[in-house]
C-alpha positions as CSV (number, residue, x, y, z in Angstrom):
1,M,-16.3,-22.7,4.6
2,L,-16.4,-19.8,6.7
3,W,-13.0,-19.6,7.2
4,A,-12.2,-19.6,3.8
5,V,-14.6,-17.1,3.1
6,F,-12.9,-14.7,6.2
7,V,-9.5,-15.2,4.4
8,A,-10.7,-14.5,0.7
9,V,-11.9,-11.2,2.4
10,L,-8.9,-10.3,4.1
11,G,-7.2,-11.3,1.1
12,T,-9.1,-8.9,-1.1
13,V,-8.8,-6.3,1.3
14,G,-5.2,-6.5,1.1
15,W,-4.8,-6.7,-2.6
16,M,-7.2,-3.5,-3.0
17,M,-4.9,-1.5,-0.7
18,P,-2.8,1.0,-2.4
19,W,0.6,0.2,-3.6
20,R,3.6,2.8,-2.9
21,A,6.8,1.3,-4.9
22,A,9.9,1.9,-3.1
23,V,13.3,2.6,-5.4
24,A,16.9,2.7,-4.3
25,A,18.7,5.9,-5.3
26,H,21.6,8.5,-4.1
27,G,23.4,6.1,-1.8
28,A,21.1,7.1,1.1
29,P,20.9,4.0,4.2
30,R,17.2,3.2,2.8
31,P,16.0,6.1,0.4
32,L,12.9,5.7,-1.1
33,A,11.2,8.2,-4.0
34,P,8.2,10.0,-3.3
35,V,5.3,8.6,-5.3
36,Y,1.8,10.3,-5.2
37,A,-0.6,10.0,-7.7
38,A,-1.9,13.5,-8.9
39,P,-5.7,13.6,-10.0
40,Q,-6.3,14.3,-13.5
41,Q,-8.2,17.8,-12.8
42,A,-6.7,21.1,-13.1
43,A,-3.9,21.0,-10.3
44,D,-4.7,23.1,-7.5
45,A,-2.3,24.4,-4.6
46,L,-2.0,21.4,-2.9
47,D,-1.0,19.6,-6.0
48,S,1.9,21.9,-7.1
49,M,3.0,22.0,-3.9
50,V,3.4,18.2,-4.0
51,A,4.8,18.7,-7.5
52,R,7.5,21.3,-6.4
53,A,8.3,18.7,-3.5
54,T,8.7,15.5,-5.9
55,A,10.8,17.7,-8.4
56,L,13.5,19.0,-5.1
57,Y,13.3,15.0,-4.2
58,Q,14.4,14.1,-7.8
59,Q,17.2,16.8,-7.4
60,R,18.5,15.6,-4.2
61,Q,17.3,18.5,-1.9
62,Y,16.2,16.0,0.7
63,A,15.8,18.7,3.0
64,R,13.7,21.3,1.2
65,A,11.6,18.4,-0.2
66,A,10.6,17.2,3.3
67,N,9.6,21.1,4.4
68,L,7.2,20.9,1.6
69,F,6.0,17.8,2.2
70,A,5.5,18.4,5.7
71,R,3.5,21.3,4.6
72,T,1.0,19.0,2.7
73,V,0.7,16.8,5.4
74,Q,-0.4,19.9,7.6
75,Q,-3.3,20.2,5.0
76,R,-4.1,16.6,4.7
77,P,-2.9,14.7,7.9
78,D,-4.5,11.3,7.2
79,D,-2.9,11.2,3.4
80,V,-1.4,8.0,3.4
81,D,0.7,8.7,0.6
82,L,2.3,12.1,1.6
83,L,3.0,10.8,4.6
84,A,5.0,8.3,2.9
85,N,6.7,10.8,0.8
86,L,7.5,12.9,4.0
87,G,9.2,10.1,5.7
88,A,11.5,9.1,2.4
89,A,12.5,12.8,2.1
90,A,12.9,13.2,5.7
91,W,14.9,9.8,5.9
92,A,17.3,11.0,2.5
93,A,17.9,14.0,4.7
94,G,18.8,12.6,7.7
95,D,15.9,13.7,9.7
96,T,15.2,10.7,11.7
97,V,12.4,12.0,13.7
98,V,10.4,13.4,11.1
99,A,11.0,10.1,9.4
100,V,10.0,7.8,12.4
101,V,6.8,9.9,12.6
102,A,6.0,9.8,9.2
103,W,6.2,6.4,8.7
104,H,4.6,5.2,12.0
105,R,1.2,7.8,11.1
106,A,1.0,6.2,7.6
107,A,1.5,2.3,9.0
108,R,-1.0,2.8,11.2
109,L,-3.5,4.3,8.7
110,E,-2.9,1.3,6.6
111,P,-1.5,-1.5,8.8
112,V,-1.3,-4.4,5.7
113,A,0.4,-2.4,3.4
114,M,3.3,-4.2,2.8
115,D,5.5,-1.6,1.2
116,L,5.0,1.1,4.4
117,Q,6.2,-2.5,6.2
118,E,9.2,-2.4,4.8
119,R,9.7,1.1,5.5
120,L,9.8,0.5,9.3
121,L,12.2,-2.3,8.6
122,S,14.7,0.4,7.3
123,L,14.2,2.5,11.3
124,P,16.2,1.6,13.8
125,A,15.4,-0.9,16.3
126,G,14.4,1.4,18.9
127,A,11.7,2.7,16.4
128,R,10.3,-0.4,15.4
129,S,10.2,-3.6,18.3
130,G,8.3,-3.6,21.2
131,V,5.7,-0.6,22.0
132,A,6.9,1.0,18.2
133,E,5.9,-2.4,16.6
134,V,2.8,-2.1,13.7
135,P,1.1,-5.1,13.6
136,M,-0.1,-6.2,10.6
137,V,-4.0,-6.2,11.6
138,P,-7.0,-5.1,9.1
139,V,-9.0,-4.2,11.6
140,S,-12.0,-2.8,9.1
141,A,-11.8,-6.4,7.4
142,L,-12.1,-7.5,10.7
143,V,-15.1,-5.3,12.0
144,V,-16.9,-6.4,8.5
145,V,-16.4,-10.3,8.8
146,A,-17.4,-9.9,12.7
147,L,-20.7,-7.8,11.7
148,M,-21.5,-10.6,8.8
149,S,-20.8,-13.6,11.0
150,W,-22.9,-12.4,13.9
151,L,-25.7,-11.8,11.7
152,V,-25.8,-15.0,9.8
153,G,-25.3,-17.0,12.9
154,W,-28.3,-15.6,14.4
155,L,-30.1,-16.1,11.3
156,L,-29.6,-19.6,11.2
157,L,-30.6,-20.0,14.7
158,A,-33.9,-17.8,14.6
159,R,-34.4,-20.4,11.4
160,I,-33.8,-23.5,12.9
161,R,-35.7,-22.5,16.2
162,L,-38.6,-21.6,13.5
163,S,-38.3,-25.5,11.9
164,R,-37.8,-27.1,15.2
165,G,-41.5,-25.6,16.3
166,R,-42.9,-27.0,12.9
167,D,-41.3,-30.6,13.6
168,R,-39.1,-30.2,10.5
169,L,-35.9,-31.1,12.1
170,G,-33.3,-33.0,10.2
171,A,-30.0,-33.5,9.4
172,Q,-29.7,-30.3,7.2
173,W,-30.8,-28.6,10.3
174,S,-28.4,-30.2,12.2
175,R,-25.9,-28.8,9.8
176,A,-27.1,-25.6,9.7
177,S,-27.0,-25.2,13.9
178,S,-23.1,-26.3,13.2
179,V,-22.4,-23.7,11.0
180,A,-24.4,-21.1,13.2
181,M,-22.2,-21.6,16.1
182,G,-19.5,-21.7,13.9
183,S,-20.7,-18.1,12.4
184,L,-20.9,-16.8,16.2
185,L,-17.4,-17.8,17.0
186,L,-16.1,-16.6,13.8
187,A,-17.5,-13.4,14.8
188,I,-16.0,-13.6,18.4
189,V,-12.7,-13.7,17.3
190,A,-12.9,-11.6,14.6
191,G,-14.5,-9.0,16.9
192,A,-11.6,-9.8,19.4
193,T,-8.7,-9.2,16.9
194,A,-9.8,-6.2,15.7
195,V,-10.2,-4.9,19.8
196,W,-6.6,-6.0,20.0
197,G,-5.5,-4.2,16.8
198,M,-7.3,-1.1,17.3
199,Y,-5.3,-0.8,20.6
200,Q,-2.0,-1.9,19.1
201,L,-2.2,0.4,16.7
202,D,-3.3,3.4,18.9
203,A,-0.8,6.3,18.8
204,S,-2.0,8.6,21.2
205,R,0.4,7.7,24.2
206,L,3.5,7.5,21.9
207,Y,6.1,9.8,21.7
208,V,9.3,9.9,19.6
209,V,12.9,10.7,21.1
210,R,14.1,13.8,19.1
211,Q,17.6,13.9,21.1
212,P,19.7,11.4,22.7
213,D,19.2,11.4,27.0
214,T,19.5,9.5,29.8
215,L,16.5,7.2,30.9
216,R,16.4,8.1,34.6
217,G,14.8,5.8,37.5
218,A,12.8,9.0,38.8
219,P,11.9,12.3,37.4
220,G,15.0,14.5,37.4
221,A,18.4,14.4,36.3
222,E,20.3,13.1,39.5
223,A,17.9,10.2,39.7
224,N,19.6,6.9,38.8
225,A,20.4,6.2,34.9
226,L,18.6,3.0,33.4
227,G,20.7,3.8,30.2
228,G,20.3,6.3,27.4
229,V,17.6,6.6,24.6
230,A,19.0,7.5,21.0
231,T,16.9,10.2,18.7
232,G,13.7,8.5,16.7
233,D,13.3,5.6,19.8
234,V,9.8,5.3,20.6
235,M,8.1,5.4,24.0
236,R,4.8,4.4,25.1
237,V,4.2,6.9,27.8
238,D,2.0,6.0,31.2
239,E,2.3,10.1,33.1
240,L,3.5,13.4,32.5
241,R,4.9,15.0,35.6
242,E,6.8,18.4,36.0
243,G,7.9,18.3,33.2
244,W,9.1,14.9,32.9
245,L,7.3,11.6,31.2
246,R,7.2,8.2,32.3
247,G,7.1,4.9,30.3
248,Q,8.3,2.0,28.5
249,H,10.8,2.4,25.5
250,A,11.0,-0.3,22.7
251,D,13.3,-2.4,24.5
252,G,11.0,-2.9,26.8
253,R,12.8,-0.6,29.5
254,R,10.7,1.7,32.1
255,G,11.7,5.1,33.3
256,W,11.8,8.5,33.1
257,L,12.6,11.2,30.3
258,P,12.2,15.0,30.4
259,A,9.3,15.8,28.0
260,E,11.4,18.5,25.7
261,R,13.4,15.4,24.4
262,T,10.6,14.0,22.9
263,V,7.4,14.7,20.5
264,P,3.8,13.2,20.5
265,L,3.4,10.7,17.6
266,V,0.1,12.2,17.2
267,S,0.9,15.8,17.3
268,P,-1.2,17.7,14.8
269,A,2.2,19.5,13.4
270,V,5.0,17.3,12.0
271,V,8.4,18.6,13.4
272,R,10.6,20.3,11.4
């Protein structure tokens, strides 16, 4: 029963997530039309900018549309719709770096949004696999389930303890004890999964490659080459030293790369 409640909660949360439909158009690798739900009240400056960016996108002026969407994202850096739109415009304009940054930010804010996961699939393997993967973990829902299950479990155990003192134990209290233990176990599992999800979705150590370069075995242009990295590839960085960063590439390789060739995924400004 508890597992049924758990699944129902997760399903409800997923159903409530906003859905941004993707449409193919204009012959790009996988262009996705921007979608933004404008407020009903009088449009402010930001709404006007979004409307202009959307109009430019529809006119196939993708680079100009991406520039405008980037300005809106700077004002609302956690707006998933604006990030998704920026990624769509940048991807259509051929700007892989901005598309990777925007779509990753959006997907990490709403990891269970299917349309955002589909957009990530359109990116090169180096930008969506390994350390770059965005797991579909509903962290907020898991936290709620963990807290509720923990509370219910301990309340049941407290009730059972009181009943034991009054010699009123019976078959129903035996079942209640099993439910209480199951509830506590569910709380532990949900809590552990939420912690794991928060770690996997954390982008503070992720960097995106801006320009192709060679991964090195040590900091320095003369160090052993470990293979190339492509524009848009994602690395998880462990160390920064004298203009070089050491980390793990999305394909599992570890090495050093010039820091100037990368941009932080969580940079406050969207790279243009």
